C-alpha positions as CSV (number, residue, x, y, z in Angstrom):
1,X,119.8,-64.1,-29.3
2,X,116.2,-62.9,-29.7
3,X,114.0,-64.5,-26.8
4,X,112.6,-67.9,-28.0
5,X,113.1,-67.4,-31.7
6,X,116.2,-69.5,-32.1
7,X,114.8,-72.4,-29.9
8,X,111.6,-72.2,-32.2
9,X,113.8,-72.2,-35.3
10,X,116.0,-75.2,-34.1
11,X,113.0,-77.2,-32.9
12,X,111.6,-77.2,-36.5
13,X,115.0,-77.6,-38.3
14,X,115.4,-80.9,-36.4
15,X,111.9,-82.0,-36.8
16,X,112.0,-84.3,-39.8
17,X,108.4,-83.7,-40.8
18,X,108.4,-79.8,-40.4
19,X,105.2,-79.9,-38.5
20,X,103.9,-82.7,-41.1
21,X,103.6,-79.9,-43.8
22,X,106.8,-79.8,-45.9
23,X,107.6,-83.4,-46.3
24,X,105.1,-86.4,-46.5
25,X,106.9,-89.7,-46.1
26,X,105.8,-92.6,-48.4
27,X,105.7,-96.1,-47.2
28,X,108.5,-98.1,-48.3
29,X,107.5,-101.7,-47.3
30,X,104.1,-103.0,-48.5
31,X,103.2,-106.7,-47.8
32,X,103.0,-109.0,-50.6
33,X,99.2,-109.6,-50.1
34,X,98.4,-106.0,-50.8
35,X,100.3,-106.1,-54.2
36,X,97.1,-105.3,-56.1
37,X,96.2,-102.5,-54.0
38,X,99.8,-101.2,-54.2
39,X,99.5,-101.1,-58.1
40,X,96.5,-99.2,-57.8
41,X,97.9,-96.6,-55.2
42,X,100.9,-96.4,-57.3
43,X,99.0,-95.4,-60.5
44,X,96.8,-93.1,-58.3
45,X,100.0,-91.4,-57.0
46,X,101.3,-91.1,-60.5
47,X,97.9,-89.6,-61.6
48,X,98.1,-86.9,-58.7
49,X,101.6,-86.1,-59.3
50,X,100.9,-85.7,-63.0
51,X,98.0,-83.3,-62.3
52,X,100.3,-81.4,-59.9
53,X,103.1,-80.9,-62.5
54,X,100.7,-79.8,-65.0
55,X,99.1,-77.3,-62.7
56,X,102.5,-75.8,-62.2
57,X,103.3,-75.9,-65.8
58,X,99.9,-74.1,-66.8
59,X,100.5,-71.6,-64.1
60,X,103.7,-70.4,-65.8
61,X,101.5,-69.0,-68.6
62,X,97.9,-68.7,-67.2
63,X,96.6,-67.1,-63.9
64,X,94.9,-69.7,-61.5
65,X,91.4,-68.4,-61.8
66,X,91.6,-68.7,-65.5
67,X,92.5,-72.4,-65.3
68,X,89.4,-74.6,-65.3
69,X,89.5,-78.2,-64.0
70,X,88.5,-79.4,-67.5
71,X,91.5,-77.5,-69.1
72,X,93.8,-79.0,-66.4
73,X,92.6,-82.4,-66.7
74,X,92.8,-82.3,-70.5
75,X,96.2,-80.8,-70.5
76,X,97.3,-83.7,-68.2
77,X,95.7,-86.4,-70.2
78,X,93.1,-87.3,-67.6
79,X,89.2,-87.2,-67.3
80,X,87.4,-84.6,-64.9
81,X,86.4,-87.5,-62.8
82,X,89.9,-88.5,-62.3
83,X,90.5,-85.0,-60.9
84,X,87.7,-85.3,-58.4
85,X,88.7,-88.7,-57.3
86,X,91.9,-87.0,-55.9
87,X,90.7,-83.5,-55.0
88,X,87.3,-82.4,-53.7
89,X,87.7,-78.9,-55.1
90,X,90.0,-76.5,-57.0
91,X,91.0,-75.0,-53.7
92,X,92.1,-78.2,-52.3
93,X,94.1,-78.8,-55.6
94,X,95.7,-75.6,-54.8
95,X,96.5,-76.8,-51.4
96,X,98.3,-79.7,-52.9
97,X,100.3,-77.2,-55.1
98,X,101.3,-75.4,-51.9
99,X,102.5,-78.4,-50.2
100,X,104.5,-79.6,-53.3
101,X,105.8,-76.1,-53.4
102,X,107.1,-76.3,-49.6
103,X,108.6,-79.8,-50.3
104,X,110.5,-78.4,-53.3
105,X,111.9,-75.3,-51.7
106,X,112.8,-77.4,-48.6
107,X,115.0,-79.7,-50.7
108,X,116.6,-76.8,-52.5
109,X,117.4,-75.0,-49.2
110,X,118.9,-78.2,-47.5
111,X,121.0,-78.9,-50.8
112,X,122.3,-75.1,-50.9
113,X,123.4,-75.1,-47.2
114,X,125.0,-78.6,-47.4
115,X,127.0,-77.8,-50.7
116,X,127.5,-74.1,-51.4
117,X,131.0,-72.6,-50.2
118,X,130.8,-69.5,-47.9
119,X,132.1,-67.2,-50.5
120,X,129.1,-67.8,-52.9
121,X,126.4,-68.9,-50.4
122,X,124.5,-65.4,-50.3
123,X,124.8,-64.7,-54.1
124,X,123.8,-68.2,-54.9
125,X,120.9,-68.4,-52.6
126,X,119.5,-65.2,-53.5
127,X,119.8,-66.1,-57.3
128,X,118.2,-69.4,-56.6
129,X,115.4,-67.8,-54.6
130,X,114.6,-65.1,-57.1
131,X,114.8,-67.5,-60.2
132,X,112.4,-69.8,-58.5
133,X,109.8,-67.1,-57.7
134,X,110.2,-65.5,-61.1
135,X,109.7,-68.7,-63.0
136,X,106.5,-69.6,-60.7
137,X,105.3,-66.0,-60.5
138,X,101.8,-66.5,-61.3
139,X,101.4,-69.4,-58.9
140,X,103.0,-67.2,-56.1
141,X,100.7,-64.3,-57.0
142,X,97.9,-66.6,-56.4
143,X,99.3,-67.6,-53.1
144,X,99.9,-64.1,-52.0
145,X,96.2,-63.2,-53.2
146,X,94.6,-66.0,-51.1
147,X,96.6,-65.1,-48.0
148,X,94.9,-61.9,-47.9
149,X,91.5,-63.4,-47.5
150,X,92.7,-66.4,-45.5
151,X,95.2,-65.7,-42.8
152,X,95.5,-69.3,-41.6
153,X,96.4,-70.3,-45.0
154,X,99.7,-68.4,-44.9
155,X,100.7,-69.9,-41.5
156,X,102.6,-73.0,-43.0
157,X,104.3,-70.8,-45.5
158,X,105.3,-68.4,-42.8
159,X,106.9,-71.3,-40.7
160,X,108.7,-72.3,-43.7
161,X,110.4,-68.9,-43.9
162,X,111.4,-69.0,-40.4
163,X,112.9,-72.5,-41.0
164,X,114.8,-71.1,-44.0
165,X,116.1,-68.2,-41.8
166,X,117.1,-70.7,-39.1
167,X,119.2,-72.6,-41.5
168,X,121.1,-69.8,-42.5
169,X,121.4,-68.5,-38.8
170,X,123.0,-72.2,-37.9
171,X,125.4,-71.6,-41.1
172,X,126.5,-68.3,-39.7
173,X,127.0,-69.7,-36.3
174,X,129.3,-72.3,-37.6
175,X,131.2,-69.9,-39.8
176,X,131.7,-67.4,-36.7
177,X,132.8,-70.3,-34.5
178,X,130.3,-68.9,-31.6
179,X,127.0,-68.1,-30.9
180,X,125.5,-65.1,-32.6
181,X,124.7,-62.0,-30.6
182,X,121.2,-60.5,-30.5
183,X,122.0,-57.9,-32.9
184,X,123.7,-60.2,-35.3
185,X,121.0,-62.6,-35.2
186,X,118.4,-59.5,-35.7
187,X,120.5,-58.3,-38.7
188,X,120.2,-61.8,-40.6
189,X,116.6,-62.2,-39.6
190,X,115.8,-58.8,-41.1
191,X,117.9,-59.4,-44.1
192,X,115.5,-62.4,-44.9
193,X,112.4,-60.2,-44.1
194,X,113.4,-57.6,-46.5
195,X,114.6,-60.1,-49.3
196,X,111.4,-62.2,-49.3
197,X,109.1,-59.1,-48.7
198,X,110.6,-57.5,-51.6
199,X,110.1,-60.4,-53.9
200,X,106.6,-60.6,-52.8
201,X,105.9,-56.9,-53.4
202,X,107.5,-57.2,-56.8
203,X,105.3,-60.1,-57.7
204,X,102.1,-58.3,-56.6
205,X,102.9,-54.6,-57.6
206,X,105.8,-54.6,-60.0
207,X,106.7,-51.2,-58.8
208,X,110.1,-51.0,-60.7
209,X,112.0,-49.3,-62.1
210,X,114.3,-52.5,-61.6
211,X,112.3,-55.6,-62.2
212,X,112.4,-59.1,-61.2
213,X,113.4,-60.5,-64.5
214,X,116.5,-58.3,-64.6
215,X,120.0,-59.3,-63.7
216,X,120.4,-56.1,-61.8
217,X,117.4,-57.1,-59.6
218,X,119.5,-60.2,-58.3
219,X,122.5,-58.0,-58.0
220,X,120.9,-55.5,-56.0
221,X,119.2,-58.0,-53.7
222,X,122.4,-59.7,-53.0
223,X,124.0,-56.3,-52.1
224,X,121.0,-55.5,-49.8
225,X,121.2,-58.7,-48.0
226,X,124.9,-58.5,-47.5
227,X,124.7,-54.8,-46.1
228,X,121.7,-55.7,-43.7
229,X,122.9,-59.1,-42.6
230,X,126.9,-58.2,-42.3
231,X,127.2,-61.8,-43.2
232,X,130.7,-61.0,-45.0
233,X,132.1,-59.4,-42.0
234,X,131.0,-62.2,-39.6
235,X,132.8,-64.7,-42.0
236,X,135.9,-62.7,-41.9
237,X,135.7,-62.5,-38.1
238,X,135.4,-66.3,-38.0
239,X,138.3,-66.8,-40.3
240,X,140.5,-64.5,-38.0
241,X,139.3,-66.6,-35.0
242,X,140.4,-69.8,-36.6
243,X,143.9,-68.4,-37.5
244,X,144.4,-67.1,-34.0
């Protein structure tokens, strides 16, 4: 296995909070004497969540730099003051969008690896990833642009990608019935690197001639992932081992 990589991945997979970045746990037990405060907090959270949801919805049609705080709050049904009572700036609001994105993608990944059968795992995984980033392409373009000027900003996203890869490595290990070799692990890691890098490049540059909104784009990414990762042959090898 690649030195240190798998241990680093597994440590994050089994850490419930994923570095306290991806999932923020909400308190479940609130003392009765704080009931009034709890209602206020609940309303505040509702406002926060609605602003976030509105931000994502507006980003489906408009680039981030073109969305003003006044437009955002009007669309969400709140005042500008309601925004500034929860976010100090547009950058902080964008950070909250990133946190929600990471949480959403984490839940999707956990669900996929827990429910998808091996024969459709790669195709459904690639379809899910491409569809998500295509639907949120203006949001993700803004993320990629900001990462160029702020390298620290990208770090939690990079770690999230490593955890995603780690989940697949663990699934491949289970399917094979043994530890992956260094070469097998490197093939899978590079397959993820190529897949996610291709999506990022497409969103930024749209090089064509096969574009992200086309069915062929997904089909070719699935084919590329299968070729690079050699996952199909690993699964077959695991099946032969179980029959032996």
